[in-house]
C-alpha positions in Angstrom: -30.5 0.2 62.6 -27.1 -0.3 62.6 -24.6 3.3 62.4 -20.7 1.8 61.9 -17.8 3.9 61.6 -14.6 2.2 59.6 -11.0 2.7 59.6 -8.4 1.5 57.8 -4.8 1.8 57.8 -2.0 0.5 56.6 1.1 -0.6 58.8 4.8 -0.8 58.0 5.1 -3.6 61.2 4.4 -7.4 60.8 0.5 -8.5 62.2 2.6 -10.4 64.8 4.0 -6.5 66.1 0.4 -4.7 65.3 -1.3 -7.5 67.2 1.1 -6.7 70.2 0.0 -3.2 69.7 -4.0 -3.6 70.1 -3.7 -6.4 72.9 -1.1 -5.4 75.2 -2.6 -3.1 77.4 0.6 -0.5 78.3 0.8 -0.7 74.3 -2.9 0.0 73.9 -3.1 2.5 76.3 -0.6 4.7 73.9 -1.9 4.4 70.9 -5.8 5.7 72.6 -4.6 8.3 74.7 -6.1 5.8 77.7 -4.6 4.1 80.9 -6.3 0.9 79.5 -6.6 -2.4 81.5 -7.6 -5.7 78.7 -7.5 -9.3 78.9 -7.8 -10.6 75.5 -9.5 -13.4 75.6 -12.7 -14.5 75.6 -14.3 -13.3 78.1 -12.4 -10.9 79.4 -12.7 -7.1 80.9 -11.8 -4.1 79.9 -11.5 -1.0 81.3 -10.1 2.0 79.8 -9.5 5.5 81.4 -9.7 8.8 78.7 -7.7 11.9 79.5 -10.7 14.4 79.1 -12.4 11.7 82.3 -14.0 9.6 79.7 -14.4 5.6 81.7 -14.9 2.8 79.6 -15.7 -0.2 80.6 -15.5 -3.4 77.8 -16.4 -7.1 77.7 -13.7 -9.7 75.2 -16.7 -11.6 72.7 -13.8 -13.0 70.5 -10.2 -12.7 69.7 -8.2 -14.9 67.1 -4.9 -14.5 67.6 -2.8 -12.2 65.6 -6.4 -11.2 63.3 -8.9 -10.9 64.9 -10.0 -9.1 68.0 -13.9 -8.5 69.1 -14.9 -6.2 72.1 -18.5 -4.6 73.5 -17.5 -1.2 75.2 -20.0 1.2 76.8 -19.0 4.3 78.6 -19.5 5.1 82.4 -19.3 8.6 82.2 -20.3 11.7 80.1 -23.6 12.0 77.9 -23.7 8.7 76.4 -23.7 6.2 79.7 -25.5 3.0 79.0 -24.8 2.8 74.6 -22.7 0.5 74.1 -21.1 -0.1 70.2 -18.8 -3.7 69.2 -15.5 -3.2 68.0 -13.8 -5.7 65.8 -10.1 -5.2 64.9 -8.4 -7.3 62.5 -5.3 -7.6 60.8 -4.1 -9.2 57.6 -0.5 -8.8 56.3 0.3 -7.0 53.5 3.5 -6.7 51.4 4.1 -3.5 53.3 3.4 -5.2 56.6 0.1 -4.9 58.1 -3.6 -3.6 57.4 -5.2 -2.6 60.5 -9.4 -2.5 59.6 -11.4 -1.4 62.9 -15.1 -1.3 62.8 -17.0 0.5 65.7 -21.3 -0.8 66.0 -23.7 0.5 66.9 -26.2 -2.3 67.4 -29.0 -4.0 69.7 -26.7 -7.0 70.6 -24.1 -4.2 72.3 -27.1 -3.3 74.2 -28.5 -6.3 75.2 -24.7 -6.6 76.4 -24.4 -3.8 78.8 -27.4 -4.9 80.4 -26.4 -8.2 81.6 -23.3 -7.2 82.6 -24.2 -4.2 84.2 
């Protein structure tokens, strides 16, 4: 069984500018209000440290430059330790700039990835 959370936002920026925001660690950190280290390449690793003390690790699954970033992440702290979710960010051009769509899914595959790298 899966539960998906989907968010879409239209941005007054080109897809290239939005791509930089979600793949450059410092910029992604500003967006998430976290200390982020991310290697945006298939098999790349990531870490996210939030101000409230939450720490997450990530494994990048897929990258289509300028269009799609997919990773699995899981908390190392808190009550959800070991509960991985898959995150897919897609960017598409619009007349006014770009549409960013983020889907976070809790699926068995995400849990399997965490087991494999833990």
